[in-house]
FIGURO-98488 format. One record per residue: residue in three letters; y, z, x of N, C-alpha, C, O in turn. Coordinates in Angstrom, 2 decimals. Example, Ala and Ser with C-alpha at 12.3 -4.5 7.8 and 13.67 -1.06 7.14 Angstrom:
BEGIN
(badren "Ala"; (-5.69; 7.80; 13.19); (-4.50; 7.80; 12.30); (-3.30; 7.80; 13.20); (-3.32; 8.46; 14.24)),
(badren "Ser"; (-2.25; 7.08; 12.85); (-1.06; 7.14; 13.67); (0.03; 7.87; 12.90); (1.14; 8.04; 13.41)),
***
This chain:
BEGIN
(badren "Met"; (5.71; 6.61; -16.38); (4.73; 7.70; -16.33); (5.27; 8.95; -17.02); (4.57; 9.55; -17.84)),
(badren "Ile"; (6.50; 9.36; -16.68); (7.06; 10.56; -17.31); (7.51; 10.23; -18.74); (8.30; 9.31; -18.95)),
(badren "Glu"; (6.99; 10.98; -19.70); (7.25; 10.66; -21.10); (8.66; 11.05; -21.55); (9.27; 10.35; -22.36)),
(badren "Asn"; (9.17; 12.14; -21.03); (10.44; 12.68; -21.55); (11.62; 12.41; -20.64); (12.49; 13.27; -20.49)),
(badren "Ile"; (11.68; 11.24; -20.02); (12.72; 10.97; -19.03); (14.12; 11.00; -19.65); (15.08; 11.43; -19.01)),
(badren "Glu"; (14.24; 10.55; -20.91); (15.55; 10.59; -21.57); (15.99; 12.04; -21.81); (17.17; 12.37; -21.68)),
(badren "Lys"; (15.03; 12.88; -22.17); (15.32; 14.32; -22.36); (15.78; 14.93; -21.03); (16.74; 15.69; -21.00)),
(badren "Ile"; (15.10; 14.60; -19.94); (15.45; 15.12; -18.61); (16.87; 14.69; -18.25); (17.67; 15.50; -17.78)),
(badren "Lys"; (17.18; 13.42; -18.47); (18.52; 12.90; -18.16); (19.59; 13.64; -18.97); (20.64; 14.01; -18.45)),
(badren "Glu"; (19.30; 13.84; -20.25); (20.26; 14.53; -21.12); (20.49; 15.97; -20.66); (21.63; 16.44; -20.63)),
(badren "Ile"; (19.41; 16.67; -20.31); (19.52; 18.05; -19.82); (20.39; 18.10; -18.56); (21.31; 18.90; -18.47)),
(badren "Leu"; (20.08; 17.23; -17.61); (20.81; 17.24; -16.34); (22.29; 16.87; -16.54); (23.17; 17.46; -15.92)),
(badren "Asn"; (22.54; 15.91; -17.41); (23.93; 15.49; -17.67); (24.74; 16.55; -18.41); (25.97; 16.47; -18.46)),
(badren "Asn"; (24.05; 17.53; -18.98); (24.73; 18.61; -19.71); (24.58; 19.95; -18.97); (24.38; 20.99; -19.60)),
(badren "Asp"; (24.70; 19.90; -17.65); (24.69; 21.10; -16.80); (23.38; 21.88; -16.89); (23.38; 23.11; -16.79)),
(badren "Gly"; (22.28; 21.17; -17.08); (20.98; 21.83; -17.20); (20.23; 21.90; -15.89); (20.58; 21.26; -14.90)),
(badren "Val"; (19.17; 22.73; -15.91); (18.30; 22.94; -14.74); (16.87; 22.63; -15.15); (16.40; 23.07; -16.20)),
(badren "Ile"; (16.17; 21.86; -14.30); (14.77; 21.53; -14.56); (13.89; 22.08; -13.42); (14.37; 22.34; -12.32)),
(badren "Ala"; (12.61; 22.23; -13.72); (11.61; 22.57; -12.71); (10.64; 21.40; -12.60); (10.35; 20.73; -13.59)),
(badren "Phe"; (10.14; 21.15; -11.40); (9.33; 19.95; -11.16); (8.40; 20.17; -9.97); (8.65; 21.02; -9.12)),
(badren "Val"; (7.31; 19.39; -9.93); (6.38; 19.42; -8.81); (6.94; 18.58; -7.66); (7.60; 17.57; -7.89)),
(badren "Thr"; (6.68; 19.02; -6.42); (6.95; 18.18; -5.25); (5.68; 18.16; -4.40); (4.64; 18.68; -4.82)),
(badren "Asp"; (5.75; 17.57; -3.23); (4.61; 17.53; -2.34); (4.31; 18.87; -1.69); (3.19; 19.10; -1.22)),
(badren "Thr"; (5.29; 19.78; -1.66); (5.11; 21.07; -0.98); (4.90; 22.19; -1.98); (3.78; 22.69; -2.14)),
(badren "Val"; (5.97; 22.60; -2.66); (5.91; 23.64; -3.70); (6.71; 23.14; -4.91); (7.36; 22.10; -4.83)),
(badren "Trp"; (6.65; 23.88; -6.00); (7.46; 23.50; -7.17); (8.93; 23.79; -6.90); (9.27; 24.73; -6.18)),
(badren "Gly"; (9.80; 22.96; -7.48); (11.22; 23.10; -7.24); (12.03; 23.29; -8.51); (11.56; 23.00; -9.62)),
(badren "Leu"; (13.25; 23.79; -8.33); (14.27; 23.83; -9.38); (15.36; 22.85; -8.96); (15.65; 22.72; -7.78)),
(badren "Gly"; (15.95; 22.16; -9.93); (16.99; 21.22; -9.55); (18.00; 20.96; -10.65); (17.75; 21.19; -11.83)),
(badren "Cys"; (19.15; 20.48; -10.20); (20.23; 20.09; -11.10); (21.03; 18.98; -10.42); (20.79; 18.67; -9.25)),
(badren "Leu"; (21.97; 18.40; -11.15); (22.83; 17.39; -10.54); (23.77; 18.08; -9.55); (24.32; 19.14; -9.86)),
(badren "Pro"; (23.98; 17.49; -8.36); (24.86; 18.12; -7.37); (26.30; 18.23; -7.85); (27.06; 19.05; -7.33)),
(badren "Ser"; (26.68; 17.41; -8.82); (28.05; 17.42; -9.33); (28.31; 18.56; -10.33); (29.46; 18.76; -10.73)),
(badren "Ser"; (27.28; 19.29; -10.72); (27.42; 20.33; -11.75); (27.46; 21.73; -11.12); (26.42; 22.33; -10.83)),
(badren "Glu"; (28.67; 22.23; -10.91); (28.81; 23.58; -10.35); (28.22; 24.61; -11.31); (27.65; 25.62; -10.88)),
(badren "Lys"; (28.36; 24.36; -12.61); (27.81; 25.28; -13.63); (26.28; 25.39; -13.49); (25.73; 26.49; -13.56)),
(badren "Ala"; (25.62; 24.26; -13.31); (24.16; 24.26; -13.18); (23.73; 24.90; -11.86); (22.72; 25.61; -11.81)),
(badren "Val"; (24.48; 24.67; -10.78); (24.18; 25.29; -9.49); (24.25; 26.81; -9.63); (23.37; 27.52; -9.13)),
(badren "Lys"; (25.28; 27.31; -10.32); (25.41; 28.76; -10.53); (24.21; 29.28; -11.33); (23.71; 30.38; -11.08)),
(badren "Lys"; (23.76; 28.47; -12.29); (22.61; 28.86; -13.11); (21.35; 29.01; -12.24); (20.55; 29.92; -12.44)),
(badren "Ile"; (21.17; 28.10; -11.27); (20.02; 28.19; -10.36); (20.07; 29.50; -9.59); (19.05; 30.19; -9.46)),
(badren "Tyr"; (21.24; 29.85; -9.08); (21.38; 31.11; -8.35); (21.05; 32.31; -9.25); (20.43; 33.27; -8.80)),
(badren "Glu"; (21.46; 32.24; -10.50); (21.17; 33.33; -11.45); (19.68; 33.41; -11.75); (19.11; 34.50; -11.77)),
(badren "Ile"; (19.05; 32.26; -11.98); (17.61; 32.23; -12.28); (16.81; 32.86; -11.15); (15.89; 33.64; -11.38)),
(badren "Lys"; (17.18; 32.52; -9.92); (16.42; 32.97; -8.76); (16.85; 34.36; -8.26); (16.16; 34.95; -7.42)),
(badren "His"; (17.97; 34.89; -8.76); (18.57; 36.09; -8.17); (18.81; 35.84; -6.69); (18.53; 36.69; -5.84)),
(badren "Arg"; (19.32; 34.65; -6.39); (19.48; 34.19; -5.01); (20.82; 34.61; -4.45); (21.85; 34.57; -5.13)),
(badren "Glu"; (20.81; 35.03; -3.18); (22.05; 35.39; -2.52); (22.95; 34.17; -2.40); (22.49; 33.07; -2.12)),
(badren "Ala"; (24.24; 34.38; -2.61); (25.20; 33.27; -2.57); (25.30; 32.63; -1.20); (25.75; 31.49; -1.08)),
(badren "Lys"; (24.87; 33.34; -0.16); (25.00; 32.77; 1.19); (23.84; 31.83; 1.55); (23.83; 31.26; 2.64)),
(badren "Lys"; (22.87; 31.66; 0.64); (21.75; 30.76; 0.90); (22.01; 29.42; 0.21); (22.05; 29.37; -1.02)),
(badren "Pro"; (22.19; 28.34; 0.98); (22.53; 27.05; 0.37); (21.35; 26.39; -0.34); (20.19; 26.70; -0.08)),
(badren "Leu"; (21.68; 25.46; -1.24); (20.67; 24.58; -1.82); (20.50; 23.38; -0.90); (21.32; 23.16; -0.01)),
(badren "Ile"; (19.43; 22.61; -1.11); (19.28; 21.36; -0.36); (19.33; 20.18; -1.33); (19.11; 20.34; -2.53)),
(badren "Leu"; (19.62; 19.02; -0.80); (19.70; 17.80; -1.61); (18.44; 16.97; -1.38); (18.05; 16.72; -0.24)),
(badren "Met"; (17.83; 16.54; -2.48); (16.61; 15.73; -2.37); (16.75; 14.49; -3.23); (17.44; 14.49; -4.25)),
(badren "Ser"; (16.06; 13.42; -2.79); (16.08; 12.17; -3.53); (14.77; 11.43; -3.30); (13.92; 11.85; -2.51)),
(badren "Asn"; (14.62; 10.32; -4.02); (13.44; 9.47; -3.84); (13.61; 8.50; -2.67); (12.63; 7.98; -2.16)),
(badren "Glu"; (14.86; 8.26; -2.25); (15.16; 7.35; -1.15); (16.22; 7.98; -0.27); (17.19; 8.54; -0.78)),
(badren "Val"; (16.07; 7.89; 1.04); (17.01; 8.55; 1.95); (18.42; 7.98; 1.81); (19.39; 8.71; 1.97)),
(badren "Tyr"; (18.55; 6.68; 1.52); (19.90; 6.10; 1.46); (20.72; 6.69; 0.31); (21.95; 6.62; 0.34)),
(badren "Asn"; (20.06; 7.26; -0.71); (20.80; 7.94; -1.78); (21.49; 9.21; -1.27); (22.45; 9.69; -1.87)),
(badren "Leu"; (21.00; 9.75; -0.15); (21.53; 11.00; 0.40); (22.63; 10.77; 1.43); (23.33; 11.70; 1.81)),
(badren "Phe"; (22.78; 9.52; 1.89); (23.70; 9.24; 2.99); (25.16; 9.58; 2.67); (25.92; 9.96; 3.55)),
(badren "Asp"; (25.55; 9.43; 1.40); (26.94; 9.76; 1.01); (27.25; 11.24; 1.20); (28.42; 11.61; 1.32)),
(badren "Tyr"; (26.22; 12.07; 1.23); (26.42; 13.52; 1.29); (26.46; 14.07; 2.72); (26.79; 15.23; 2.94)),
(badren "Val"; (26.13; 13.22; 3.69); (26.11; 13.67; 5.09); (27.07; 12.85; 5.93); (27.38; 11.70; 5.61)),
(badren "Lys"; (27.54; 13.46; 7.01); (28.48; 12.79; 7.89); (27.80; 11.63; 8.61); (26.69; 11.78; 9.13)),
(badren "Gln"; (28.46; 10.51; 8.62); (27.91; 9.31; 9.27); (28.63; 9.06; 10.59); (29.78; 9.47; 10.72)),
(badren "Pro"; (28.02; 8.42; 11.55); (26.60; 8.04; 11.51); (25.69; 9.23; 11.83); (26.08; 10.15; 12.55)),
(badren "Ile"; (24.49; 9.21; 11.28); (23.49; 10.21; 11.63); (23.05; 9.92; 13.06); (22.91; 8.76; 13.45)),
(badren "Ser"; (22.83; 10.97; 13.83); (22.45; 10.79; 15.24); (21.15; 9.99; 15.36); (20.37; 9.90; 14.41)),
(badren "Lys"; (20.93; 9.42; 16.55); (19.68; 8.67; 16.79); (18.47; 9.57; 16.60); (17.43; 9.14; 16.10)),
(badren "Leu"; (18.62; 10.83; 17.00); (17.54; 11.80; 16.82); (17.25; 12.00; 15.34); (16.09; 12.01; 14.92)),
(badren "Gly"; (18.29; 12.16; 14.54); (18.14; 12.29; 13.10); (17.50; 11.07; 12.47); (16.62; 11.18; 11.61)),
(badren "Gln"; (17.93; 9.91; 12.91); (17.36; 8.66; 12.39); (15.88; 8.55; 12.71); (15.09; 8.09; 11.88)),
(badren "Ser"; (15.49; 8.98; 13.92); (14.07; 8.88; 14.27); (13.23; 9.86; 13.46); (12.10; 9.55; 13.09)),
(badren "Leu"; (13.78; 11.06; 13.18); (13.07; 12.03; 12.34); (12.90; 11.48; 10.92); (11.84; 11.63; 10.31)),
(badren "Ile"; (13.96; 10.86; 10.39); (13.90; 10.27; 9.05); (12.84; 9.18; 8.99); (12.05; 9.12; 8.05)),
(badren "Lys"; (12.83; 8.32; 10.02); (11.87; 7.21; 10.05); (10.43; 7.73; 10.09); (9.54; 7.17; 9.45)),
(badren "Glu"; (10.23; 8.81; 10.86); (8.87; 9.32; 11.05); (8.38; 10.19; 9.90); (7.19; 10.17; 9.57)),
(badren "His"; (9.29; 10.96; 9.27); (8.82; 12.00; 8.35); (9.31; 11.87; 6.90); (8.92; 12.69; 6.06)),
(badren "Phe"; (10.14; 10.88; 6.58); (10.57; 10.68; 5.18); (9.81; 9.50; 4.60); (9.76; 8.46; 5.25)),
(badren "Pro"; (9.21; 9.58; 3.42); (9.11; 10.80; 2.62); (8.10; 11.77; 3.23); (7.13; 11.37; 3.87)),
(badren "Gly"; (8.34; 13.06; 3.01); (7.44; 14.07; 3.54); (8.05; 15.45; 3.54); (9.12; 15.68; 2.98)),
(badren "Ala"; (7.33; 16.37; 4.19); (7.66; 17.80; 4.10); (8.61; 18.23; 5.23); (8.37; 19.24; 5.89)),
(badren "Leu"; (9.67; 17.46; 5.43); (10.68; 17.81; 6.44); (12.05; 17.82; 5.80); (12.45; 16.86; 5.14)),
(badren "Thr"; (12.78; 18.92; 6.00); (14.18; 19.03; 5.57); (15.04; 18.99; 6.83); (14.83; 19.75; 7.77)),
(badren "Ile"; (16.01; 18.08; 6.84); (16.90; 17.93; 7.98); (18.27; 18.49; 7.61); (18.88; 18.07; 6.63)),
(badren "Val"; (18.74; 19.44; 8.42); (20.07; 20.03; 8.21); (21.04; 19.35; 9.16); (20.86; 19.37; 10.38)),
(badren "Thr"; (22.07; 18.74; 8.59); (23.04; 18.01; 9.40); (24.44; 18.20; 8.82); (24.59; 18.76; 7.73)),
(badren "Glu"; (25.45; 17.73; 9.53); (26.82; 17.89; 9.04); (26.99; 17.21; 7.69); (26.51; 16.09; 7.47)),
(badren "Lys"; (27.69; 17.89; 6.79); (27.89; 17.32; 5.46); (29.15; 16.46; 5.43); (30.03; 16.58; 6.29)),
(badren "Ser"; (29.22; 15.59; 4.43); (30.42; 14.78; 4.21); (31.32; 15.49; 3.20); (30.96; 16.53; 2.65)),
(badren "Asp"; (32.50; 14.92; 2.97); (33.44; 15.51; 2.01); (32.88; 15.48; 0.59); (33.34; 16.24; -0.27)),
(badren "Arg"; (31.91; 14.63; 0.33); (31.34; 14.53; -1.02); (30.50; 15.77; -1.37); (30.32; 16.08; -2.55)),
(badren "Thr"; (30.00; 16.46; -0.36); (29.12; 17.61; -0.60); (29.96; 18.85; -0.83); (30.64; 19.33; 0.08)),
(badren "Ser"; (29.90; 19.37; -2.04); (30.73; 20.52; -2.43); (30.29; 21.80; -1.73); (29.11; 22.00; -1.45)),
(badren "Asp"; (31.26; 22.67; -1.46); (30.98; 23.96; -0.82); (30.05; 24.83; -1.65); (29.29; 25.62; -1.10)),
(badren "Tyr"; (30.09; 24.68; -2.99); (29.22; 25.52; -3.82); (27.74; 25.17; -3.63); (26.87; 25.98; -3.95)),
(badren "Leu"; (27.44; 23.98; -3.10); (26.05; 23.60; -2.82); (25.57; 24.20; -1.50); (24.39; 24.49; -1.33)),
(badren "Thr"; (26.51; 24.37; -0.57); (26.13; 24.71; 0.81); (26.56; 26.12; 1.22); (26.55; 26.45; 2.40)),
(badren "Ser"; (26.95; 26.93; 0.25); (27.42; 28.30; 0.54); (28.55; 28.27; 1.57); (28.62; 29.11; 2.47)),
(badren "Asn"; (29.44; 27.29; 1.42); (30.61; 27.11; 2.29); (30.25; 26.79; 3.75); (31.11; 26.87; 4.63)),
(badren "Met"; (29.02; 26.42; 4.00); (28.64; 26.02; 5.35); (29.05; 24.56; 5.59); (29.21; 23.80; 4.64)),
(badren "Pro"; (29.22; 24.17; 6.88); (29.62; 22.79; 7.18); (28.44; 21.82; 7.21); (28.62; 20.63; 7.49)),
(badren "Thr"; (27.24; 22.32; 6.91); (26.04; 21.50; 6.98); (25.33; 21.46; 5.62); (25.60; 22.27; 4.73)),
(badren "Val"; (24.43; 20.49; 5.49); (23.61; 20.37; 4.27); (22.21; 19.92; 4.66); (22.03; 19.12; 5.58)),
(badren "Gly"; (21.21; 20.44; 3.93); (19.83; 20.01; 4.15); (19.49; 18.86; 3.22); (19.85; 18.86; 2.04)),
(badren "Ile"; (18.79; 17.85; 3.78); (18.35; 16.70; 2.97); (16.85; 16.49; 3.14); (16.29; 16.75; 4.21)),
(badren "Arg"; (16.21; 16.02; 2.06); (14.77; 15.77; 2.12); (14.38; 14.72; 1.10); (15.01; 14.59; 0.04)),
(badren "Val"; (13.33; 13.97; 1.43); (12.73; 13.02; 0.50); (11.26; 13.42; 0.32); (10.43; 13.10; 1.17)),
(badren "Pro"; (10.94; 14.12; -0.77); (9.55; 14.54; -0.98); (8.62; 13.35; -1.19); (9.02; 12.30; -1.68)),
(badren "Asp"; (7.37; 13.54; -0.80); (6.35; 12.51; -0.98); (5.57; 12.82; -2.26); (4.43; 13.27; -2.22)),
(badren "Asn"; (6.23; 12.57; -3.39); (5.62; 12.90; -4.68); (6.15; 11.94; -5.74); (7.36; 11.79; -5.91)),
(badren "Glu"; (5.23; 11.30; -6.45); (5.62; 10.24; -7.39); (6.36; 10.76; -8.61); (7.24; 10.07; -9.13)),
(badren "Ile"; (6.03; 11.95; -9.08); (6.73; 12.50; -10.25); (8.19; 12.78; -9.89); (9.10; 12.41; -10.62)),
(badren "Phe"; (8.38; 13.45; -8.75); (9.75; 13.73; -8.31); (10.52; 12.42; -8.10); (11.68; 12.30; -8.49)),
(badren "Ala"; (9.86; 11.44; -7.48); (10.52; 10.15; -7.22); (10.94; 9.48; -8.52); (12.02; 8.90; -8.61)),
(badren "Glu"; (10.08; 9.56; -9.54); (10.41; 8.92; -10.82); (11.60; 9.62; -11.50); (12.44; 8.96; -12.11)),
(badren "Ile"; (11.66; 10.94; -11.39); (12.82; 11.66; -11.94); (14.09; 11.12; -11.29); (15.05; 10.75; -11.97)),
(badren "Cys"; (14.09; 11.08; -9.94); (15.30; 10.65; -9.21); (15.68; 9.21; -9.51); (16.87; 8.90; -9.62)),
(badren "Lys"; (14.70; 8.34; -9.64); (14.99; 6.93; -9.93); (15.77; 6.77; -11.23); (16.56; 5.84; -11.39)),
(badren "Asn"; (15.53; 7.69; -12.15); (16.08; 7.54; -13.50); (17.35; 8.34; -13.79); (17.95; 8.17; -14.85)),
(badren "Ile"; (17.76; 9.21; -12.86); (18.92; 10.05; -13.15); (20.18; 9.51; -12.48); (20.11; 8.71; -11.54)),
(badren "Glu"; (21.31; 9.95; -12.97); (22.61; 9.56; -12.43); (22.72; 10.00; -10.96); (22.52; 11.17; -10.65)),
(badren "Gly"; (23.03; 9.06; -10.09); (23.21; 9.38; -8.67); (21.93; 9.48; -7.87); (21.97; 9.43; -6.64)),
(badren "His"; (20.80; 9.62; -8.53); (19.47; 9.64; -7.91); (19.24; 10.80; -6.93); (18.36; 10.72; -6.08)),
(badren "Val"; (20.03; 11.86; -7.05); (19.93; 13.01; -6.14); (19.92; 14.30; -6.96); (20.63; 14.41; -7.95)),
(badren "Leu"; (19.10; 15.26; -6.53); (19.10; 16.59; -7.14); (19.44; 17.65; -6.09); (19.01; 17.57; -4.94)),
(badren "Ala"; (20.23; 18.64; -6.50); (20.44; 19.84; -5.70); (19.28; 20.78; -6.03); (19.04; 21.08; -7.20)),
(badren "Thr"; (18.55; 21.24; -5.01); (17.27; 21.88; -5.27); (17.03; 23.14; -4.45); (17.71; 23.42; -3.46)),
(badren "Thr"; (16.02; 23.88; -4.91); (15.46; 25.02; -4.19); (14.07; 25.25; -4.78); (13.69; 24.59; -5.74)),
(badren "Ser"; (13.32; 26.18; -4.22); (11.97; 26.43; -4.73); (12.01; 27.15; -6.07); (12.95; 27.88; -6.38)),
(badren "Ala"; (10.96; 26.93; -6.87); (10.87; 27.51; -8.21); (10.22; 28.89; -8.13); (9.01; 29.04; -8.23)),
(badren "Asn"; (11.08; 29.90; -7.96); (10.61; 31.28; -7.89); (11.83; 32.20; -7.91); (12.97; 31.77; -7.78)),
(badren "Ile"; (11.55; 33.48; -8.07); (12.59; 34.50; -7.88); (12.68; 34.73; -6.37); (11.65; 34.80; -5.70)),
(badren "Ser"; (13.88; 34.85; -5.83); (14.05; 35.05; -4.38); (13.18; 36.19; -3.88); (13.14; 37.27; -4.48)),
(badren "Gly"; (12.49; 35.94; -2.77); (11.61; 36.95; -2.19); (10.19; 36.92; -2.71); (9.30; 37.53; -2.12)),
(badren "Glu"; (9.98; 36.21; -3.82); (8.63; 36.08; -4.39); (8.02; 34.74; -3.94); (8.76; 33.85; -3.53)),
(badren "Pro"; (6.68; 34.59; -4.01); (6.09; 33.31; -3.61); (6.53; 32.19; -4.56); (6.72; 32.43; -5.75)),
(badren "Pro"; (6.70; 30.97; -4.05); (7.08; 29.85; -4.91); (5.93; 29.43; -5.83); (4.75; 29.61; -5.50)),
(badren "Ala"; (6.28; 28.86; -6.97); (5.27; 28.34; -7.89); (4.54; 27.16; -7.25); (5.16; 26.31; -6.61)),
(badren "Leu"; (3.23; 27.13; -7.42); (2.42; 26.03; -6.87); (1.78; 25.17; -7.96); (1.22; 24.11; -7.67)),
(badren "Thr"; (1.85; 25.64; -9.22); (1.26; 24.90; -10.33); (2.22; 24.92; -11.52); (3.17; 25.69; -11.56)),
(badren "Tyr"; (1.94; 24.04; -12.48); (2.74; 24.01; -13.71); (2.70; 25.38; -14.40); (3.73; 25.88; -14.85)),
(badren "Asp"; (1.50; 25.98; -14.47); (1.36; 27.28; -15.15); (2.16; 28.37; -14.44); (2.77; 29.22; -15.08)),
(badren "Glu"; (2.16; 28.33; -13.10); (2.95; 29.32; -12.35); (4.45; 29.09; -12.57); (5.21; 30.05; -12.71)),
(badren "Ala"; (4.86; 27.83; -12.60); (6.28; 27.53; -12.85); (6.71; 28.07; -14.21); (7.78; 28.66; -14.34)),
(badren "Ile"; (5.86; 27.87; -15.22); (6.15; 28.39; -16.56); (6.22; 29.92; -16.51); (7.14; 30.52; -17.08)),
(badren "Ala"; (5.26; 30.54; -15.83); (5.20; 32.01; -15.78); (6.40; 32.60; -15.01); (6.96; 33.61; -15.43)),
(badren "Tyr"; (6.78; 31.96; -13.90); (7.83; 32.53; -13.04); (9.23; 32.31; -13.60); (10.05; 33.23; -13.62)),
(badren "Ile"; (9.51; 31.08; -14.05); (10.90; 30.77; -14.40); (11.01; 29.93; -15.68); (12.10; 29.47; -16.03)),
(badren "Gly"; (9.90; 29.73; -16.37); (9.86; 28.81; -17.51); (10.85; 29.13; -18.61); (11.40; 28.22; -19.23)),
(badren "Glu"; (11.08; 30.42; -18.87); (11.99; 30.79; -19.96); (13.46; 30.64; -19.58); (14.33; 30.61; -20.45)),
(badren "Gln"; (13.73; 30.54; -18.27); (15.13; 30.49; -17.83); (15.63; 29.07; -17.54); (16.84; 28.84; -17.52)),
(badren "Val"; (14.72; 28.14; -17.32); (15.16; 26.75; -17.07); (15.18; 26.00; -18.39); (14.63; 26.44; -19.40)),
(badren "Asp"; (15.84; 24.84; -18.36); (15.95; 24.06; -19.59); (14.71; 23.21; -19.86); (14.45; 22.84; -21.01)),
(badren "Tyr"; (13.95; 22.90; -18.80); (12.73; 22.11; -19.01); (11.86; 22.19; -17.76); (12.35; 22.08; -16.64)),
(badren "Val"; (10.55; 22.39; -17.98); (9.58; 22.30; -16.88); (8.85; 20.97; -17.04); (8.14; 20.76; -18.02)),
(badren "Val"; (9.05; 20.08; -16.08); (8.47; 18.73; -16.17); (6.96; 18.83; -15.90); (6.56; 19.41; -14.89)),
(badren "Pro"; (6.12; 18.29; -16.79); (4.67; 18.32; -16.52); (4.35; 17.66; -15.18); (5.08; 16.78; -14.72)),
(badren "Asp"; (3.23; 18.09; -14.56); (2.90; 17.55; -13.23); (2.08; 16.26; -13.29); (1.90; 15.60; -12.27)),
(badren "Tyr"; (1.59; 15.90; -14.47); (0.81; 14.66; -14.66); (-0.31; 14.53; -13.63); (-0.63; 13.42; -13.19)),
(badren "Gly"; (-0.90; 15.67; -13.25); (-2.04; 15.63; -12.34); (-1.67; 15.68; -10.86); (-2.56; 15.75; -10.01)),
(badren "Tyr"; (-0.39; 15.65; -10.55); (0.03; 15.75; -9.14); (0.16; 17.22; -8.77); (0.73; 18.00; -9.52)),
(badren "Ser"; (-0.36; 17.58; -7.59); (-0.30; 18.99; -7.21); (0.51; 19.20; -5.94); (0.61; 18.33; -5.08)),
(badren "Ala"; (1.09; 20.40; -5.85); (1.83; 20.80; -4.65); (0.82; 21.34; -3.63); (-0.14; 22.02; -3.99)),
(badren "Lys"; (1.06; 21.02; -2.36); (0.13; 21.45; -1.30); (0.20; 22.95; -1.03); (-0.79; 23.55; -0.62)),
(badren "Gly"; (1.37; 23.54; -1.27); (1.47; 24.98; -1.11); (2.16; 25.46; 0.13); (2.43; 26.66; 0.27)),
(badren "Arg"; (2.47; 24.55; 1.06); (3.23; 24.95; 2.24); (4.64; 24.38; 2.13); (4.82; 23.22; 1.79)),
(badren "Ala"; (5.62; 25.23; 2.42); (7.01; 24.80; 2.34); (7.31; 23.73; 3.39); (6.56; 23.56; 4.35)),
(badren "Ser"; (8.40; 23.03; 3.19); (8.81; 22.02; 4.17); (9.28; 22.70; 5.46); (9.76; 23.83; 5.44)),
(badren "Thr"; (9.13; 21.99; 6.56); (9.73; 22.42; 7.82); (11.23; 22.13; 7.72); (11.63; 21.06; 7.26)),
(badren "Val"; (12.05; 23.08; 8.15); (13.51; 22.89; 8.12); (14.00; 22.83; 9.56); (13.82; 23.77; 10.34)),
(badren "Val"; (14.64; 21.71; 9.90); (15.18; 21.55; 11.25); (16.67; 21.25; 11.20); (17.16; 20.62; 10.26)),
(badren "Gly"; (17.37; 21.69; 12.22); (18.79; 21.38; 12.35); (19.00; 20.43; 13.50); (18.29; 20.48; 14.50)),
(badren "Leu"; (19.99; 19.55; 13.35); (20.38; 18.65; 14.44); (21.62; 19.24; 15.09); (22.71; 19.19; 14.53)),
(badren "Val"; (21.44; 19.80; 16.27); (22.55; 20.42; 16.99); (22.76; 19.63; 18.27); (21.92; 19.65; 19.17)),
(badren "Lys"; (23.91; 18.93; 18.35); (24.19; 18.00; 19.45); (23.03; 17.02; 19.53); (22.79; 16.29; 18.57)),
(badren "Asp"; (22.31; 16.98; 20.66); (21.18; 16.05; 20.75); (19.86; 16.79; 20.79); (18.91; 16.38; 21.45)),
(badren "Asp"; (19.82; 17.90; 20.06); (18.62; 18.73; 20.09); (18.16; 19.07; 18.68); (18.95; 19.04; 17.73)),
(badren "Ile"; (16.87; 19.41; 18.55); (16.31; 19.84; 17.26); (16.12; 21.35; 17.31); (15.51; 21.88; 18.24)),
(badren "Val"; (16.64; 22.04; 16.30); (16.42; 23.48; 16.16); (15.56; 23.69; 14.92); (15.91; 23.23; 13.84)),
(badren "Val"; (14.42; 24.38; 15.07); (13.53; 24.64; 13.93); (13.97; 25.95; 13.27); (13.86; 27.02; 13.86)),
(badren "Tyr"; (14.46; 25.84; 12.03); (14.87; 27.02; 11.27); (13.71; 27.63; 10.49); (13.65; 28.84; 10.31)),
(badren "Arg"; (12.79; 26.79; 10.05); (11.60; 27.28; 9.34); (10.45; 26.33; 9.65); (10.55; 25.13; 9.41)),
(badren "Gln"; (9.36; 26.88; 10.17); (8.18; 26.05; 10.44); (7.37; 25.94; 9.16); (6.94; 26.95; 8.60)),
(badren "Gly"; (7.16; 24.74; 8.71); (6.38; 24.50; 7.51); (5.27; 23.51; 7.79); (4.59; 23.59; 8.81)),
(badren "Asp"; (5.09; 22.59; 6.87); (3.96; 21.67; 6.91); (4.03; 20.65; 8.04); (3.00; 20.17; 8.51)),
(badren "Val"; (5.23; 20.30; 8.47); (5.42; 19.24; 9.48); (5.75; 19.88; 10.82); (6.55; 20.81; 10.90)),
(badren "Val"; (5.13; 19.37; 11.87); (5.46; 19.79; 13.23); (6.28; 18.69; 13.89); (5.85; 17.54; 13.93)),
(badren "Val"; (7.47; 19.05; 14.42); (8.32; 18.04; 15.07); (8.45; 18.36; 16.56); (9.12; 17.63; 17.29)),
***
């Protein structure tokens, strides 16, 4: 479906940043292994260094290397019920997850968006995971359309992936933390847990 997948792969493999549609809002992403590209995302967004990125993929098992195993039973039930979907789960990170992704925090957010364009990008890239955040300048509303993505950050990213008719719903994902055997809601979004 995506026409320029080789171009996207080349951009990402060369420390590039792309913008793309998801099920919630438009996102910015790069390979988690590229500290240079992560820094570029922070520059594009004028984002505070203390705000971590999250890791997203087309399949949850691609994210398992980045989080401490085993995931709690509570975490597993949330994954089963809400992945793919508009839920970000914050849990302890593994040694594979670099501090530059998580603002030196011991945790990392993971999500599997329910969007075919995003899924196709991940299926085709190295490692099948992107380090991501919303496509906007910090403090401003996130882009909800291809035209908004172009207007907000189009000149600063290496490529804005066409949406091929898929649209973002406009509500951010719910962000929850797994603390011991409890769920802490950090941001209420589209999903109620």
